[in-house]
PDB file as gemmi writes it, atoms N, CA and C in Angstrom:
CRYST1    1.000    1.000    1.000  90.00  90.00  90.00 P 1                      
ATOM      1  N   MET A   1     -69.979  40.049   8.710  1.00  0.00           N  
ATOM      2  CA  MET A   1     -69.306  39.214   9.610  1.00  0.00           C  
ATOM      3  C   MET A   1     -67.708  39.211   9.159  1.00  0.00           C  
ATOM      4  N   VAL A   2     -67.419  39.532   8.095  1.00  0.00           N  
ATOM      5  CA  VAL A   2     -66.041  39.498   7.717  1.00  0.00           C  
ATOM      6  C   VAL A   2     -65.399  40.595   8.489  1.00  0.00           C  
ATOM      7  N   LEU A   3     -65.994  41.737   8.591  1.00  0.00           N  
ATOM      8  CA  LEU A   3     -65.528  42.890   9.214  1.00  0.00           C  
ATOM      9  C   LEU A   3     -65.327  42.621  10.814  1.00  0.00           C  
ATOM     10  N   PHE A   4     -66.306  41.857  11.371  1.00  0.00           N  
ATOM     11  CA  PHE A   4     -66.231  41.636  12.838  1.00  0.00           C  
ATOM     12  C   PHE A   4     -65.084  40.551  12.965  1.00  0.00           C  
ATOM     13  N   ASN A   5     -65.049  39.559  12.306  1.00  0.00           N  
ATOM     14  CA  ASN A   5     -64.023  38.554  12.292  1.00  0.00           C  
ATOM     15  C   ASN A   5     -62.678  39.154  11.973  1.00  0.00           C  
ATOM     16  N   ASP A   6     -62.558  40.241  11.347  1.00  0.00           N  
ATOM     17  CA  ASP A   6     -61.222  40.951  11.125  1.00  0.00           C  
ATOM     18  C   ASP A   6     -60.998  41.864  12.144  1.00  0.00           C  
ATOM     19  N   ARG A   7     -61.814  41.901  13.288  1.00  0.00           N  
ATOM     20  CA  ARG A   7     -61.546  42.698  14.397  1.00  0.00           C  
ATOM     21  C   ARG A   7     -61.790  44.241  14.059  1.00  0.00           C  
ATOM     22  N   GLN A   8     -62.637  44.487  12.933  1.00  0.00           N  
ATOM     23  CA  GLN A   8     -63.030  45.838  12.591  1.00  0.00           C  
ATOM     24  C   GLN A   8     -64.388  45.981  13.221  1.00  0.00           C  
ATOM     25  N   PHE A   9     -64.492  46.104  14.495  1.00  0.00           N  
ATOM     26  CA  PHE A   9     -65.599  46.237  15.131  1.00  0.00           C  
ATOM     27  C   PHE A   9     -66.478  47.451  14.948  1.00  0.00           C  
ATOM     28  N   PHE A  10     -65.827  48.601  14.895  1.00  0.00           N  
ATOM     29  CA  PHE A  10     -66.769  49.738  14.603  1.00  0.00           C  
ATOM     30  C   PHE A  10     -67.357  49.721  13.169  1.00  0.00           C  
ATOM     31  N   GLU A  11     -66.413  49.198  12.306  1.00  0.00           N  
ATOM     32  CA  GLU A  11     -66.940  49.093  10.856  1.00  0.00           C  
ATOM     33  C   GLU A  11     -68.070  48.088  10.810  1.00  0.00           C  
ATOM     34  N   ALA A  12     -68.093  47.128  11.537  1.00  0.00           N  
ATOM     35  CA  ALA A  12     -69.141  45.889  11.452  1.00  0.00           C  
ATOM     36  C   ALA A  12     -70.383  46.658  12.139  1.00  0.00           C  
ATOM     37  N   HIS A  13     -70.093  47.384  13.260  1.00  0.00           N  
ATOM     38  CA  HIS A  13     -71.223  48.037  13.912  1.00  0.00           C  
ATOM     39  C   HIS A  13     -71.933  48.878  12.914  1.00  0.00           C  
ATOM     40  N   GLU A  14     -71.153  49.838  12.208  1.00  0.00           N  
ATOM     41  CA  GLU A  14     -71.854  50.671  11.284  1.00  0.00           C  
ATOM     42  C   GLU A  14     -72.647  49.967  10.194  1.00  0.00           C  
ATOM     43  N   VAL A  15     -72.128  48.819   9.546  1.00  0.00           N  
ATOM     44  CA  VAL A  15     -72.957  48.293   8.503  1.00  0.00           C  
ATOM     45  C   VAL A  15     -74.048  47.670   9.027  1.00  0.00           C  
ATOM     46  N   TRP A  16     -73.996  47.010  10.205  1.00  0.00           N  
ATOM     47  CA  TRP A  16     -75.056  46.414  10.857  1.00  0.00           C  
ATOM     48  C   TRP A  16     -76.252  47.309  11.120  1.00  0.00           C  
ATOM     49  N   GLU A  17     -75.702  48.563  11.558  1.00  0.00           N  
ATOM     50  CA  GLU A  17     -76.602  49.656  12.025  1.00  0.00           C  
ATOM     51  C   GLU A  17     -77.373  50.033  10.734  1.00  0.00           C  
ATOM     52  N   GLU A  18     -76.835  50.182   9.490  1.00  0.00           N  
ATOM     53  CA  GLU A  18     -77.454  50.496   8.424  1.00  0.00           C  
ATOM     54  C   GLU A  18     -78.643  49.556   8.121  1.00  0.00           C  
ATOM     55  N   ALA A  19     -78.347  48.425   8.163  1.00  0.00           N  
ATOM     56  CA  ALA A  19     -79.269  47.237   7.997  1.00  0.00           C  
ATOM     57  C   ALA A  19     -80.410  47.389   9.098  1.00  0.00           C  
ATOM     58  N   TRP A  20     -80.058  47.522  10.283  1.00  0.00           N  
ATOM     59  CA  TRP A  20     -80.995  47.624  11.297  1.00  0.00           C  
ATOM     60  C   TRP A  20     -81.991  48.832  11.205  1.00  0.00           C  
ATOM     61  N   ARG A  21     -81.692  49.869  10.619  1.00  0.00           N  
ATOM     62  CA  ARG A  21     -82.539  50.854  10.296  1.00  0.00           C  
ATOM     63  C   ARG A  21     -83.708  50.523   9.433  1.00  0.00           C  
ATOM     64  N   LEU A  22     -83.404  49.603   8.468  1.00  0.00           N  
ATOM     65  CA  LEU A  22     -84.463  49.115   7.463  1.00  0.00           C  
ATOM     66  C   LEU A  22     -85.336  47.961   7.905  1.00  0.00           C  
ATOM     67  N   THR A  23     -85.021  47.436   9.179  1.00  0.00           N  
ATOM     68  CA  THR A  23     -85.798  46.250   9.643  1.00  0.00           C  
ATOM     69  C   THR A  23     -86.707  46.568  10.626  1.00  0.00           C  
ATOM     70  N   GLU A  24     -87.569  45.498  11.081  1.00  0.00           N  
ATOM     71  CA  GLU A  24     -88.319  45.666  12.136  1.00  0.00           C  
ATOM     72  C   GLU A  24     -88.540  44.319  12.780  1.00  0.00           C  
ATOM     73  N   GLY A  25     -89.200  44.269  13.955  1.00  0.00           N  
ATOM     74  CA  GLY A  25     -89.582  42.953  14.668  1.00  0.00           C  
ATOM     75  C   GLY A  25     -88.170  42.217  15.048  1.00  0.00           C  
ATOM     76  N   ASP A  26     -88.489  40.884  15.000  1.00  0.00           N  
ATOM     77  CA  ASP A  26     -87.238  39.995  15.361  1.00  0.00           C  
ATOM     78  C   ASP A  26     -85.992  40.240  14.685  1.00  0.00           C  
ATOM     79  N   GLU A  27     -86.129  40.511  13.399  1.00  0.00           N  
ATOM     80  CA  GLU A  27     -84.865  40.818  12.461  1.00  0.00           C  
ATOM     81  C   GLU A  27     -84.171  42.079  13.171  1.00  0.00           C  
ATOM     82  N   ARG A  28     -84.803  43.198  13.447  1.00  0.00           N  
ATOM     83  CA  ARG A  28     -84.333  44.349  14.183  1.00  0.00           C  
ATOM     84  C   ARG A  28     -83.775  44.008  15.509  1.00  0.00           C  
ATOM     85  N   ARG A  29     -84.333  43.156  16.301  1.00  0.00           N  
ATOM     86  CA  ARG A  29     -83.621  42.835  17.663  1.00  0.00           C  
ATOM     87  C   ARG A  29     -82.470  42.079  17.481  1.00  0.00           C  
ATOM     88  N   PHE A  30     -82.530  41.128  16.451  1.00  0.00           N  
ATOM     89  CA  PHE A  30     -81.051  40.303  16.020  1.00  0.00           C  
ATOM     90  C   PHE A  30     -80.095  41.262  15.709  1.00  0.00           C  
ATOM     91  N   LEU A  31     -80.289  42.233  14.850  1.00  0.00           N  
ATOM     92  CA  LEU A  31     -79.254  43.056  14.389  1.00  0.00           C  
ATOM     93  C   LEU A  31     -78.822  44.011  15.556  1.00  0.00           C  
ATOM     94  N   GLN A  32     -79.811  44.417  16.376  1.00  0.00           N  
ATOM     95  CA  GLN A  32     -79.245  45.179  17.496  1.00  0.00           C  
ATOM     96  C   GLN A  32     -78.438  44.541  18.410  1.00  0.00           C  
ATOM     97  N   GLY A  33     -78.784  43.166  18.658  1.00  0.00           N  
ATOM     98  CA  GLY A  33     -77.775  42.410  19.466  1.00  0.00           C  
ATOM     99  C   GLY A  33     -76.451  42.368  19.085  1.00  0.00           C  
ATOM    100  N   LEU A  34     -76.388  42.045  17.596  1.00  0.00           N  
ATOM    101  CA  LEU A  34     -75.026  41.939  17.045  1.00  0.00           C  
ATOM    102  C   LEU A  34     -74.318  43.378  17.066  1.00  0.00           C  
ATOM    103  N   ILE A  35     -74.972  44.535  16.943  1.00  0.00           N  
ATOM    104  CA  ILE A  35     -74.407  45.802  17.091  1.00  0.00           C  
ATOM    105  C   ILE A  35     -73.946  46.149  18.319  1.00  0.00           C  
ATOM    106  N   GLN A  36     -74.677  45.681  19.312  1.00  0.00           N  
ATOM    107  CA  GLN A  36     -74.226  45.875  20.674  1.00  0.00           C  
ATOM    108  C   GLN A  36     -72.989  45.092  21.088  1.00  0.00           C  
ATOM    109  N   VAL A  37     -72.882  43.886  20.553  1.00  0.00           N  
ATOM    110  CA  VAL A  37     -71.699  42.950  20.837  1.00  0.00           C  
ATOM    111  C   VAL A  37     -70.489  43.770  20.131  1.00  0.00           C  
ATOM    112  N   ALA A  38     -70.642  44.167  18.888  1.00  0.00           N  
ATOM    113  CA  ALA A  38     -69.593  44.768  18.199  1.00  0.00           C  
ATOM    114  C   ALA A  38     -69.138  46.017  19.010  1.00  0.00           C  
ATOM    115  N   ALA A  39     -70.233  46.851  19.448  1.00  0.00           N  
ATOM    116  CA  ALA A  39     -69.890  48.135  20.178  1.00  0.00           C  
ATOM    117  C   ALA A  39     -69.112  47.739  21.391  1.00  0.00           C  
ATOM    118  N   GLY A  40     -69.398  46.662  21.940  1.00  0.00           N  
ATOM    119  CA  GLY A  40     -68.777  46.314  23.176  1.00  0.00           C  
ATOM    120  C   GLY A  40     -67.192  45.976  22.978  1.00  0.00           C  
ATOM    121  N   PHE A  41     -66.920  45.581  21.777  1.00  0.00           N  
ATOM    122  CA  PHE A  41     -65.523  45.172  21.507  1.00  0.00           C  
ATOM    123  C   PHE A  41     -64.772  46.517  21.083  1.00  0.00           C  
ATOM    124  N   VAL A  42     -65.651  47.478  20.517  1.00  0.00           N  
ATOM    125  CA  VAL A  42     -65.008  48.833  20.287  1.00  0.00           C  
ATOM    126  C   VAL A  42     -64.661  49.250  21.572  1.00  0.00           C  
ATOM    127  N   LYS A  43     -65.461  49.285  22.656  1.00  0.00           N  
ATOM    128  CA  LYS A  43     -65.042  49.743  23.849  1.00  0.00           C  
ATOM    129  C   LYS A  43     -63.803  48.953  24.313  1.00  0.00           C  
ATOM    130  N   TRP A  44     -63.749  47.693  24.201  1.00  0.00           N  
ATOM    131  CA  TRP A  44     -62.583  47.049  24.649  1.00  0.00           C  
ATOM    132  C   TRP A  44     -61.238  47.587  23.929  1.00  0.00           C  
ATOM    133  N   GLN A  45     -61.496  47.618  22.637  1.00  0.00           N  
ATOM    134  CA  GLN A  45     -60.340  48.390  21.974  1.00  0.00           C  
ATOM    135  C   GLN A  45     -59.848  49.547  22.358  1.00  0.00           C  
ATOM    136  N   ARG A  46     -60.764  50.391  23.062  1.00  0.00           N  
ATOM    137  CA  ARG A  46     -60.451  51.716  23.668  1.00  0.00           C  
ATOM    138  C   ARG A  46     -60.081  51.606  24.950  1.00  0.00           C  
ATOM    139  N   GLY A  47     -60.148  50.561  25.704  1.00  0.00           N  
ATOM    140  CA  GLY A  47     -59.737  50.304  27.076  1.00  0.00           C  
ATOM    141  C   GLY A  47     -60.833  50.626  27.997  1.00  0.00           C  
ATOM    142  N   GLN A  48     -62.083  50.709  27.696  1.00  0.00           N  
ATOM    143  CA  GLN A  48     -63.157  51.093  28.440  1.00  0.00           C  
ATOM    144  C   GLN A  48     -63.939  49.717  28.884  1.00  0.00           C  
ATOM    145  N   SER A  49     -63.402  49.101  29.901  1.00  0.00           N  
ATOM    146  CA  SER A  49     -64.036  47.701  30.185  1.00  0.00           C  
ATOM    147  C   SER A  49     -65.377  47.799  30.838  1.00  0.00           C  
ATOM    148  N   ARG A  50     -65.537  48.940  31.521  1.00  0.00           N  
ATOM    149  CA  ARG A  50     -67.198  48.934  31.978  1.00  0.00           C  
ATOM    150  C   ARG A  50     -68.011  49.079  30.739  1.00  0.00           C  
ATOM    151  N   GLY A  51     -67.853  49.952  29.860  1.00  0.00           N  
ATOM    152  CA  GLY A  51     -68.710  50.270  28.643  1.00  0.00           C  
ATOM    153  C   GLY A  51     -68.827  48.903  27.977  1.00  0.00           C  
ATOM    154  N   MET A  52     -67.602  48.102  27.823  1.00  0.00           N  
ATOM    155  CA  MET A  52     -67.571  46.855  27.215  1.00  0.00           C  
ATOM    156  C   MET A  52     -68.647  45.850  27.823  1.00  0.00           C  
ATOM    157  N   ALA A  53     -68.495  45.744  29.165  1.00  0.00           N  
ATOM    158  CA  ALA A  53     -69.323  44.773  29.833  1.00  0.00           C  
ATOM    159  C   ALA A  53     -70.920  45.198  29.749  1.00  0.00           C  
ATOM    160  N   ASP A  54     -71.148  46.371  29.902  1.00  0.00           N  
ATOM    161  CA  ASP A  54     -72.554  46.749  29.716  1.00  0.00           C  
ATOM    162  C   ASP A  54     -73.023  46.471  28.246  1.00  0.00           C  
ATOM    163  N   LEU A  55     -72.381  46.800  27.418  1.00  0.00           N  
ATOM    164  CA  LEU A  55     -72.766  46.451  26.090  1.00  0.00           C  
ATOM    165  C   LEU A  55     -72.955  44.983  25.747  1.00  0.00           C  
ATOM    166  N   PHE A  56     -71.992  44.142  26.336  1.00  0.00           N  
ATOM    167  CA  PHE A  56     -72.012  42.815  26.138  1.00  0.00           C  
ATOM    168  C   PHE A  56     -73.393  42.144  26.779  1.00  0.00           C  
ATOM    169  N   VAL A  57     -73.735  42.770  27.937  1.00  0.00           N  
ATOM    170  CA  VAL A  57     -74.986  42.332  28.686  1.00  0.00           C  
ATOM    171  C   VAL A  57     -76.240  42.712  27.767  1.00  0.00           C  
ATOM    172  N   LYS A  58     -76.222  43.887  27.369  1.00  0.00           N  
ATOM    173  CA  LYS A  58     -77.298  44.136  26.458  1.00  0.00           C  
ATOM    174  C   LYS A  58     -77.491  43.447  25.235  1.00  0.00           C  
ATOM    175  N   GLY A  59     -76.279  43.187  24.442  1.00  0.00           N  
ATOM    176  CA  GLY A  59     -76.255  42.420  23.312  1.00  0.00           C  
ATOM    177  C   GLY A  59     -76.657  40.925  23.532  1.00  0.00           C  
ATOM    178  N   THR A  60     -76.162  40.325  24.654  1.00  0.00           N  
ATOM    179  CA  THR A  60     -76.493  39.030  25.042  1.00  0.00           C  
ATOM    180  C   THR A  60     -78.010  38.823  25.326  1.00  0.00           C  
ATOM    181  N   GLU A  61     -78.643  39.777  25.982  1.00  0.00           N  
ATOM    182  CA  GLU A  61     -79.953  39.775  26.106  1.00  0.00           C  
ATOM    183  C   GLU A  61     -80.732  39.725  24.888  1.00  0.00           C  
ATOM    184  N   LYS A  62     -80.348  40.627  23.880  1.00  0.00           N  
ATOM    185  CA  LYS A  62     -81.048  40.585  22.471  1.00  0.00           C  
ATOM    186  C   LYS A  62     -80.868  39.400  21.793  1.00  0.00           C  
ATOM    187  N   LEU A  63     -79.688  38.756  21.767  1.00  0.00           N  
ATOM    188  CA  LEU A  63     -79.352  37.582  20.910  1.00  0.00           C  
ATOM    189  C   LEU A  63     -79.828  36.169  21.532  1.00  0.00           C  
ATOM    190  N   ASP A  64     -79.853  36.225  22.830  1.00  0.00           N  
ATOM    191  CA  ASP A  64     -80.210  34.931  23.459  1.00  0.00           C  
ATOM    192  C   ASP A  64     -81.432  34.178  22.850  1.00  0.00           C  
ATOM    193  N   PRO A  65     -82.416  34.875  22.607  1.00  0.00           N  
ATOM    194  CA  PRO A  65     -83.691  34.240  21.878  1.00  0.00           C  
ATOM    195  C   PRO A  65     -83.461  33.450  20.655  1.00  0.00           C  
ATOM    196  N   PHE A  66     -82.373  33.969  19.986  1.00  0.00           N  
ATOM    197  CA  PHE A  66     -82.039  33.484  18.611  1.00  0.00           C  
ATOM    198  C   PHE A  66     -81.094  32.291  18.645  1.00  0.00           C  
ATOM    199  N   ARG A  67     -80.767  31.664  19.949  1.00  0.00           N  
ATOM    200  CA  ARG A  67     -79.911  30.413  20.132  1.00  0.00           C  
ATOM    201  C   ARG A  67     -80.685  29.290  19.434  1.00  0.00           C  
ATOM    202  N   PRO A  68     -80.143  28.334  19.016  1.00  0.00           N  
ATOM    203  CA  PRO A  68     -78.749  28.027  18.712  1.00  0.00           C  
ATOM    204  C   PRO A  68     -78.196  28.703  17.327  1.00  0.00           C  
ATOM    205  N   ILE A  69     -79.158  28.962  16.390  1.00  0.00           N  
ATOM    206  CA  ILE A  69     -78.635  29.403  15.026  1.00  0.00           C  
ATOM    207  C   ILE A  69     -79.614  30.423  14.626  1.00  0.00           C  
ATOM    208  N   GLN A  70     -79.202  31.332  13.833  1.00  0.00           N  
ATOM    209  CA  GLN A  70     -80.028  32.297  13.171  1.00  0.00           C  
ATOM    210  C   GLN A  70     -79.280  32.825  11.952  1.00  0.00           C  
ATOM    211  N   HIS A  71     -79.845  32.791  10.802  1.00  0.00           N  
ATOM    212  CA  HIS A  71     -79.236  33.245   9.605  1.00  0.00           C  
ATOM    213  C   HIS A  71     -77.873  32.553   9.346  1.00  0.00           C  
ATOM    214  N   GLY A  72     -77.769  31.303   9.727  1.00  0.00           N  
ATOM    215  CA  GLY A  72     -76.595  30.593   9.385  1.00  0.00           C  
ATOM    216  C   GLY A  72     -75.472  30.871  10.408  1.00  0.00           C  
ATOM    217  N   LEU A  73     -75.711  31.605  11.401  1.00  0.00           N  
ATOM    218  CA  LEU A  73     -74.752  32.047  12.311  1.00  0.00           C  
ATOM    219  C   LEU A  73     -74.830  31.110  13.719  1.00  0.00           C  
ATOM    220  N   ASP A  74     -73.812  30.707  14.303  1.00  0.00           N  
ATOM    221  CA  ASP A  74     -73.912  29.921  15.491  1.00  0.00           C  
ATOM    222  C   ASP A  74     -73.901  30.908  16.555  1.00  0.00           C  
ATOM    223  N   VAL A  75     -75.193  31.417  16.917  1.00  0.00           N  
ATOM    224  CA  VAL A  75     -75.377  32.355  17.923  1.00  0.00           C  
ATOM    225  C   VAL A  75     -75.029  31.658  19.236  1.00  0.00           C  
ATOM    226  N   ALA A  76     -75.308  30.549  19.592  1.00  0.00           N  
ATOM    227  CA  ALA A  76     -74.832  29.984  20.796  1.00  0.00           C  
ATOM    228  C   ALA A  76     -73.428  30.012  21.150  1.00  0.00           C  
ATOM    229  N   ALA A  77     -72.584  29.795  19.919  1.00  0.00           N  
ATOM    230  CA  ALA A  77     -71.126  29.759  20.333  1.00  0.00           C  
ATOM    231  C   ALA A  77     -70.549  31.249  20.379  1.00  0.00           C  
ATOM    232  N   LEU A  78     -71.252  32.219  19.821  1.00  0.00           N  
ATOM    233  CA  LEU A  78     -70.906  33.508  19.920  1.00  0.00           C  
ATOM    234  C   LEU A  78     -71.195  33.992  21.261  1.00  0.00           C  
ATOM    235  N   LEU A  79     -72.327  33.697  21.930  1.00  0.00           N  
ATOM    236  CA  LEU A  79     -72.672  34.125  23.119  1.00  0.00           C  
ATOM    237  C   LEU A  79     -71.841  33.370  24.285  1.00  0.00           C  
ATOM    238  N   ASP A  80     -71.403  32.079  24.048  1.00  0.00           N  
ATOM    239  CA  ASP A  80     -70.745  31.409  24.759  1.00  0.00           C  
ATOM    240  C   ASP A  80     -69.249  32.095  25.035  1.00  0.00           C  
ATOM    241  N   GLU A  81     -68.850  32.603  23.876  1.00  0.00           N  
ATOM    242  CA  GLU A  81     -67.514  33.260  23.721  1.00  0.00           C  
ATOM    243  C   GLU A  81     -67.439  34.699  24.419  1.00  0.00           C  
ATOM    244  N   VAL A  82     -68.600  35.303  24.225  1.00  0.00           N  
ATOM    245  CA  VAL A  82     -68.955  36.643  24.777  1.00  0.00           C  
ATOM    246  C   VAL A  82     -68.926  36.656  26.380  1.00  0.00           C  
ATOM    247  N   ALA A  83     -69.534  35.437  26.848  1.00  0.00           N  
ATOM    248  CA  ALA A  83     -69.746  35.233  28.233  1.00  0.00           C  
ATOM    249  C   ALA A  83     -68.244  35.028  28.824  1.00  0.00           C  
ATOM    250  N   VAL A  84     -67.540  34.460  28.131  1.00  0.00           N  
ATOM    251  CA  VAL A  84     -65.977  34.202  28.770  1.00  0.00           C  
ATOM    252  C   VAL A  84     -65.423  35.538  28.671  1.00  0.00           C  
ATOM    253  N   TRP A  85     -65.621  36.374  27.554  1.00  0.00           N  
ATOM    254  CA  TRP A  85     -65.013  37.721  27.602  1.00  0.00           C  
ATOM    255  C   TRP A  85     -65.581  38.585  28.653  1.00  0.00           C  
ATOM    256  N   ARG A  86     -66.796  38.436  28.989  1.00  0.00           N  
ATOM    257  CA  ARG A  86     -67.254  39.293  30.183  1.00  0.00           C  
ATOM    258  C   ARG A  86     -66.504  38.914  31.404  1.00  0.00           C  
ATOM    259  N   ALA A  87     -66.287  37.657  31.648  1.00  0.00           N  
ATOM    260  CA  ALA A  87     -65.549  37.281  32.841  1.00  0.00           C  
ATOM    261  C   ALA A  87     -63.953  37.704  32.822  1.00  0.00           C  
ATOM    262  N   ALA A  88     -63.545  37.516  31.786  1.00  0.00           N  
ATOM    263  CA  ALA A  88     -61.940  37.936  31.737  1.00  0.00           C  
ATOM    264  C   ALA A  88     -61.513  38.161  30.333  1.00  0.00           C  
ATOM    265  N   PRO A  89     -61.634  39.526  29.939  1.00  0.00           N  
ATOM    266  CA  PRO A  89     -61.217  40.019  28.618  1.00  0.00           C  
ATOM    267  C   PRO A  89     -59.775  39.452  28.261  1.00  0.00           C  
ATOM    268  N   ALA A  90     -59.582  38.997  27.063  1.00  0.00           N  
ATOM    269  CA  ALA A  90     -58.268  38.521  26.832  1.00  0.00           C  
ATOM    270  C   ALA A  90     -58.111  38.849  25.125  1.00  0.00           C  
ATOM    271  N   ASP A  91     -57.125  38.281  24.603  1.00  0.00           N  
ATOM    272  CA  ASP A  91     -56.855  38.539  23.258  1.00  0.00           C  
ATOM    273  C   ASP A  91     -56.630  37.147  22.441  1.00  0.00           C  
ATOM    274  N   PRO A  92     -57.082  36.838  21.233  1.00  0.00           N  
ATOM    275  CA  PRO A  92     -58.074  37.835  20.614  1.00  0.00           C  
ATOM    276  C   PRO A  92     -59.613  37.575  20.829  1.00  0.00           C  
ATOM    277  N   PRO A  93     -60.363  38.466  20.407  1.00  0.00           N  
ATOM    278  CA  PRO A  93     -61.628  38.271  20.574  1.00  0.00           C  
ATOM    279  C   PRO A  93     -62.398  37.177  19.850  1.00  0.00           C  
ATOM    280  N   PRO A  94     -63.600  36.857  20.110  1.00  0.00           N  
ATOM    281  CA  PRO A  94     -64.222  35.825  19.408  1.00  0.00           C  
ATOM    282  C   PRO A  94     -64.594  36.084  17.940  1.00  0.00           C  
ATOM    283  N   ILE A  95     -64.856  35.061  17.220  1.00  0.00           N  
ATOM    284  CA  ILE A  95     -65.494  35.378  15.872  1.00  0.00           C  
ATOM    285  C   ILE A  95     -66.833  34.912  15.910  1.00  0.00           C  
ATOM    286  N   ILE A  96     -67.542  35.280  14.753  1.00  0.00           N  
ATOM    287  CA  ILE A  96     -68.856  34.865  14.489  1.00  0.00           C  
ATOM    288  C   ILE A  96     -68.747  33.579  13.750  1.00  0.00           C  
ATOM    289  N   HIS A  97     -69.249  32.401  14.196  1.00  0.00           N  
ATOM    290  CA  HIS A  97     -69.233  31.291  13.499  1.00  0.00           C  
ATOM    291  C   HIS A  97     -70.238  31.034  12.599  1.00  0.00           C  
ATOM    292  N   ARG A  98     -69.884  30.735  11.349  1.00  0.00           N  
ATOM    293  CA  ARG A  98     -70.919  30.565  10.272  1.00  0.00           C  
ATOM    294  C   ARG A  98     -71.114  29.059  10.086  1.00  0.00           C  
ATOM    295  N   LEU A  99     -72.214  28.561   9.977  1.00  0.00           N  
ATOM    296  CA  LEU A  99     -72.427  27.150   9.854  1.00  0.00           C  
ATOM    297  C   LEU A  99     -72.576  26.602   8.454  1.00  0.00           C  
ATOM    298  N   ASP A 100     -72.518  27.620   7.452  1.00  0.00           N  
ATOM    299  CA  ASP A 100     -72.750  27.175   6.066  1.00  0.00           C  
ATOM    300  C   ASP A 100     -71.454  27.204   5.261  1.00  0.00           C  
ATOM    301  N   ARG A 101     -70.306  27.222   6.119  1.00  0.00           N  
ATOM    302  CA  ARG A 101     -69.065  27.155   5.478  1.00  0.00           C  
ATOM    303  C   ARG A 101     -68.696  25.658   4.856  1.00  0.00           C  
TER     304      ARG A 101                                                      
END                                                                             
């Protein structure tokens, strides 16, 4: 989450992908959703708004069943912010909200 919140979206994607390969079931789906949201922001950083929107849709579909909270993350807040981004990309991107701070 630190990488994502520091806007190192590619690096966050890579770390989550390593964990994703070792999981299955709901955990795998949850990580895939985070990976897709991070990849969407990689597309944003590269100026590829269509790719960004497609990945946000896919990531949102995967993460939505995990609302409101999963593993101490405020999934609902993250998805609400991603929805705003899908409508009108701006700066800075959202952060992953941890509830255990």
